[in-house]
C-alpha positions in Angstrom: 30.1 -9.2 16.7 26.7 -7.6 16.2 26.6 -5.1 13.4 23.0 -3.8 13.7 20.5 -2.9 16.4 17.4 -5.1 16.5 14.3 -4.8 18.6 11.2 -6.8 19.4 8.0 -6.1 17.5 4.8 -7.1 19.5 3.1 -10.1 18.0 -0.2 -9.2 16.5 -3.3 -10.9 17.9 -5.5 -10.5 14.8 -3.2 -12.2 12.3 -3.6 -12.3 8.6 -4.3 -15.6 6.8 -5.7 -16.5 3.4 -9.3 -15.9 4.7 -8.4 -12.3 5.4 -9.7 -9.3 3.4 -7.2 -6.5 3.3 -7.2 -2.9 2.1 -4.1 -0.8 1.9 -3.9 3.0 1.4 -1.4 5.8 1.7 2.3 6.1 0.9 4.2 3.7 -1.3 5.1 1.5 1.7 1.4 0.4 1.7 1.7 -0.4 -2.0 4.8 -2.5 -1.4 3.2 -4.5 1.4 0.0 -4.9 -0.6 2.0 -6.2 -3.6 3.8 -8.7 -1.4 0.5 -9.9 0.0 -1.2 -10.0 -3.5 1.8 -12.0 -4.9 1.1 -14.6 -2.3 -2.6 -14.7 -3.2 -4.1 -12.9 -0.2 -7.3 -10.9 -0.9 -6.0 -7.3 -1.2 -7.4 -4.1 -2.6 -4.1 -2.2 -2.9 -3.9 1.6 -2.8 -6.6 2.1 -5.5 -6.3 5.9 -5.4 -2.6 5.8 -6.0 0.1 7.0 -3.6 -1.2 9.4 -1.0 1.3 11.0 1.3 -0.5 13.0 3.9 -2.9 11.7 6.6 -5.7 14.2 5.7 -5.9 13.2 2.0 -5.9 9.5 3.0 -8.8 10.0 5.4 -10.7 12.0 2.8 -10.8 9.2 0.2 -11.8 6.7 2.8 -14.6 8.8 4.2 -15.9 9.8 0.8 -16.1 6.2 -0.1 -17.8 5.0 3.0 -20.4 7.8 3.0 -20.9 7.7 -0.8 -20.3 11.4 -1.1 -20.5 13.1 -4.5 -17.2 13.7 -6.4 -16.0 17.3 -5.9 -15.8 18.5 -9.5 -14.0 21.7 -8.5 -11.0 19.5 -7.7 -10.8 18.1 -11.2 -8.2 19.6 -13.6 -7.0 19.0 -17.1 -3.3 18.6 -17.9 -1.5 17.4 -21.1 -4.7 15.9 -22.5 -5.6 14.0 -19.2 -8.1 14.7 -16.5 -6.9 14.4 -12.9 -8.2 15.0 -9.4 -6.4 17.0 -6.8 -7.4 14.5 -4.1 -5.7 11.6 -5.8 -2.5 10.5 -7.4 -1.9 11.0 -11.1 -2.3 7.2 -11.6 -6.1 8.0 -11.4 -6.6 9.7 -14.7 -8.8 9.6 -17.8 -9.2 11.2 -21.2 -12.4 13.0 -20.3 -14.0 14.5 -17.3 -16.9 12.1 -17.4 -14.6 9.1 -17.7 -12.6 10.3 -14.7 -15.7 10.7 -12.6 -16.8 7.1 -13.6 -13.3 5.8 -12.7 -13.4 7.5 -9.3 -16.9 6.4 -8.6 -15.8 2.8 -9.3 -12.9 3.1 -6.9 -15.2 4.6 -4.2 -17.6 1.6 -4.6 -14.7 -0.9 -4.5 -13.3 0.8 -1.4 -16.7 0.8 0.4 -17.3 -2.9 -0.4 -13.9 -4.0 0.7 -13.9 -1.9 3.9 -17.3 -3.3 4.9 -15.9 -6.8 4.8 -12.2 -6.1 5.6 -10.4 -7.9 8.4 -7.4 -5.5 8.1 -6.9 -1.9 6.9 -3.3 -0.8 6.5 -2.7 3.0 6.5 0.8 4.5 5.9 1.5 8.1 6.6 4.2 9.6 4.4 4.5 13.3 5.4 2.8 15.9 7.5 3.6 18.6 5.0 0.6 19.5 2.9 -0.3 21.8 0.0 -3.6 23.8 -0.2 -5.1 25.5 -3.2 -4.9 29.2 -2.5 -8.1 30.3 -4.2 -10.2 27.3 -3.3 -8.7 26.9 0.2 -8.8 23.1 -0.2 -6.1 20.7 0.7 -4.7 18.6 -2.2 -3.1 15.1 -2.2 -1.1 15.9 -5.3 -0.2 19.1 -7.0 -0.1 17.4 -10.5 2.8 19.7 -11.6 0.7 22.8 -11.5 2.4 26.2 -10.9 3.7 26.7 -7.4 1.8 29.9 -6.8 -1.5 27.9 -7.0 -0.6 26.4 -3.6 0.3 27.3 0.0 2.5 24.8 1.9 2.0 24.2 5.6 2.6 21.6 8.3 -0.5 20.0 9.7 -0.7 19.8 13.4 -1.2 16.8 15.8 -4.7 18.0 16.8 -5.9 18.0 13.2 -4.7 14.4 12.5 -6.0 13.1 15.8 -9.4 14.7 15.5 -9.9 13.5 11.9 -8.8 10.0 12.6 -10.9 9.6 15.7 -13.9 10.4 13.6 -12.7 8.2 10.6 -12.0 5.1 12.8 -15.4 5.4 14.6 -17.0 5.5 11.1 -15.0 2.4 10.1 -16.1 0.6 13.2 -19.8 1.5 12.5 -19.6 0.0 9.0 -17.5 -3.0 10.0 -17.3 -4.0 13.7 -14.6 -6.6 13.0 -12.0 -4.5 11.2 -8.4 -4.1 12.5 -6.4 -1.0 11.5 -2.7 -1.1 11.1 -0.9 2.2 11.1 2.6 2.8 10.0 5.0 5.6 9.1 6.6 5.4 5.7 10.4 4.7 5.7 10.7 6.8 2.5 12.7 10.0 3.1 10.9 13.2 1.8 14.2 15.0 1.4 12.7 17.6 -0.9 11.2 19.1 2.2 14.7 19.3 3.7 16.2 16.8 6.2 15.2 18.8 9.2 11.7 19.4 8.0 11.3 15.7 7.1 12.4 14.6 10.6 9.9 17.1 12.1 7.2 15.6 9.9 8.1 12.0 10.7 8.1 12.8 14.4 4.7 14.3 14.2 3.3 11.4 12.3 4.8 8.9 14.7 3.2 10.7 17.7 -0.1 10.8 15.8 0.0 7.1 15.2 0.7 6.5 18.9 -2.2 8.7 20.0 -4.7 7.1 17.5 -3.6 3.5 18.4 -3.8 4.4 22.1 -7.4 5.4 21.6 -8.7 2.1 20.2 -7.9 -1.5 21.0 -8.4 -2.6 17.3 -5.9 0.0 16.0 -2.3 -1.1 15.9 1.2 0.2 14.9 3.8 -1.5 12.8 7.3 0.1 13.1 8.4 0.2 9.4 10.1 3.6 9.9 11.9 2.4 13.0 13.1 -0.8 11.2 14.6 1.3 8.4 16.2 3.9 10.8 17.7 1.4 13.3 17.9 -2.1 12.0 18.9 -1.0 8.5 20.8 2.1 9.4 23.1 2.3 6.3 22.8 3.9 2.9 23.5 0.5 1.2 19.9 -0.3 2.1 18.6 2.6 -0.1 18.1 2.8 -3.8 20.4 5.0 -5.8 18.3 8.1 -5.1 19.1 7.6 -1.3 15.4 8.2 -0.6 13.6 4.9 -1.2 14.4 1.6 0.5 16.2 -0.9 -1.7 14.7 -4.2 -2.7 16.8 -5.9 -0.1 15.4 -3.5 2.6 11.9 -4.0 1.4 12.3 -7.8 1.6 13.7 -7.4 5.2 10.8 -5.2 6.3 8.4 -7.6 4.7 10.0 -10.4 6.6 9.5 -8.5 9.9 5.9 -7.8 9.0 5.4 -11.5 8.2 6.8 -12.5 11.6 4.4 -10.1 13.4 1.3 -10.1 11.3 1.0 -13.3 9.1 -0.5 -16.3 10.7 1.9 -19.3 10.7 -0.9 -21.4 9.2 -0.5 -19.4 6.0 3.2 -20.1 5.7 3.1 -23.5 3.9 0.8 -22.1 1.2 2.9 -18.9 0.9 6.0 -21.0 0.4 4.4 -23.1 -2.3 3.2 -20.0 -4.2 6.6 -18.4 -3.8 8.2 -21.5 -5.3 5.9 -21.3 -8.3 6.8 -17.7 -8.8 10.5 -18.7 -8.8 9.9 -21.5 -11.2 8.0 -19.2 -13.6 11.0 -16.8 -13.5 13.4 -19.6 -14.4 15.4 -19.0 -17.6 16.5 -22.3 -19.2 19.7 -22.9 -21.2 17.6 -24.5 -23.9 13.9 -23.7 -23.9 13.2 -26.4 -26.5 14.8 -29.2 -24.6 12.6 -32.1 -23.6 13.7 -31.7 -20.0 12.5 -28.1 -19.9 9.2 -29.0 -21.5 8.7 -31.6 -18.9 9.6 -29.0 -16.2 6.9 -26.7 -17.6 4.3 -29.4 -17.8 4.9 -30.3 -14.1 4.7 -26.6 -13.2 1.4 -26.3 -15.1 -0.1 -29.1 -13.0 1.0 -27.3 -9.8 -0.7 -24.1 -10.9 -3.8 -25.9 -12.1 -4.1 -27.6 -8.7 -3.8 -24.3 -6.8 -6.2 -22.6 -9.2 -9.0 -24.3 -7.4 -8.2 -22.1 -4.4 -6.7 -18.9 -5.9 -6.7 -16.9 -9.1 -3.7 -18.0 -11.1 -4.9 -16.7 -14.5 -1.9 -14.4 -14.9 0.5 -17.2 -14.1 -1.2 -19.5 -16.5 -1.0 -16.9 -19.3 2.7 -16.5 -18.5 3.2 -20.2 -18.6 1.4 -20.7 -21.9 4.0 -18.5 -23.6 6.6 -21.1 -22.8 5.0 -24.4 -22.7 5.2 -26.5 -25.9 1.7 -28.0 -26.0 2.4 -29.9 -29.3 2.1 -33.6 -28.9 
């Protein structure tokens, strides 16, 4: 008996291997995929501006980076001893205005450099509901817990998204003729907007993705939202908040992404790296036993061999905490 509805996902033509250069931006689904790729030693710049939910704010940070635009200081605010920017997540913060400007500039430069050489750009739309500063009449990516009367909430329309992304993708193509763009709609439920409003938002975002992808042969759609809604249609695949996909659900969506977008030639190396991660997480019954010390020495040799190809500095630091190097 079949207990779930499955569907075919078109196989990508421009697959990702370990020679790929990837940039992720947008909702936390992009971060999750970026982390999965980075853990397997793919070259990824992963959501450097923090979680961005709406398509317009996502486009803004990319365009500002590519065009090397000046940082809008009117969008900088101070809260609880930290300086933040309304166009970015609170993860992008500093203890002074100048430090924040330097940090943002660094992220702009990093973004421009990666996009100019990227083989793949993954963009995840989270919501079509946006907030605008009433006085400044500027759209924000994050309200940073400021008073509600500072903002006006509205639903962006399909024409806005389409127009902005046609321009953005043309700009991307000019700076990097070889880039492939992967659009997706976040499976995370924005229930604070209300169930009906969230469904309206997701529907609008899905249609926007279709129209954008239909306009360019190098823009593609990955159905993360549909996988969650149909193949994983059960609350047991959500975390306790009933909003975010569970770890099991994330692993399943990653598996479907891997089937569609990761080149089979990369599988053996991915498996070897995954095995090293598992071995590093191993907790022995007796850490001081000769057998465990031998196990760690063997693991060290594996990491040293792969360090010729990838950066395993974090793994080596983790290993050094356990290995008994005394002779």
